[in-house]
N, C-alpha and C positions, 0 to 999 in steps of 0.2 A: 495544560489549560483546563479550567473548570469554570462553569457558570456560577458555582457557589450553591446551587440548588441540589437537594438530594434526588437521585434517580435510582431506579432498579439497576441499571447498567451505568457504571461510573464513566464520566466524560473521558478520563484518561484511557480507559479500556477501549472506548469507541474510537478515539483518535489513534491509538496504537494499532488498531486493526482496520483502519479506514480503507486501505487499499484492498484488503481481503474482501471487504464488503463491496467496494466498487467493482472488483473483478469477479464477483460471485464465487469466491473461493472459500466460503464458510458454509456450515450447515444451515438449513432453512430456519431452524429454531433460533439460531444466533442472529440471522438476518432480520427476523421478526423483532427481536429485542432491540436491534439497532434502529429499525424503522420507528419503533415506539419512542426510543430516545430522541430521535430527530424531531418527532412531533412535540416533544416536551422541552427541547433545549435549542433555542435559536442560535447560540454561538456555535454549537456543533453542526447544526444544519447549514449555517453559513460556511463553515470550513468544508463540509461535505460538498456543497455547491461549487466552491472554488476549486477543490481538487478534481471534481467531476469535469469541470470546464477545462482545466489544464490537461487532463487525460484525453479528452476529446480533441483538443487542439493538437496535442502531440501525435495522436493517431492520424489526424487529418494531414499533418505536415510530414510526418515521418513513418507512417504506417505501412509504406510500401517497400521499405528497405529490409533486405534479408539480414538477419543477425547470424554471425558466424557461430557454428555449433559449439566450438570450444569456449567462446566468450559467454554464450548462454549458460553452459555448464558451470563455468566459474562463478558467474553472478548468482545462479540458483544455489550453488554450494555455499556462497558467502551469506545469502539470505537465510539458509538453514542454520548456519552458525549463529547468526544474530538472533533468530527466533528461539534457539535453544539456550541463549544466554552465554554462550562460550565467547572467549576472547577472539577477536578477529584481527589477524595481522594487517598492518597498514599497506603492505606492498605485495600481497599475494595475487592480486588481480592485475594482470598486464594485458594490454591490447597490442597485438602484433599486426603490422600492416599486411593486408592480403597481397600475395604476389600475383602479378599480372601474367 
């Protein structure tokens, strides 16, 4: 997605790293660039607002569930593969039911 206007920080870059921004998982200098971009680009600001609302809704509805450690590790490992540009197997993340 792009608004078609030139920006210091490209719309694609902003949208690719939107959750890092939402989760405050990026350096402050990059956060400042994103804030500036949102001031200039209404489509990206709209997308940011939507994703922020979804994140808050999920937290409110599901924020109290404990995530199994092994699942968390698998998901984080998969995210690392995706961020590094490596191929990600389709079937490497499996969820096993917790035994009672």
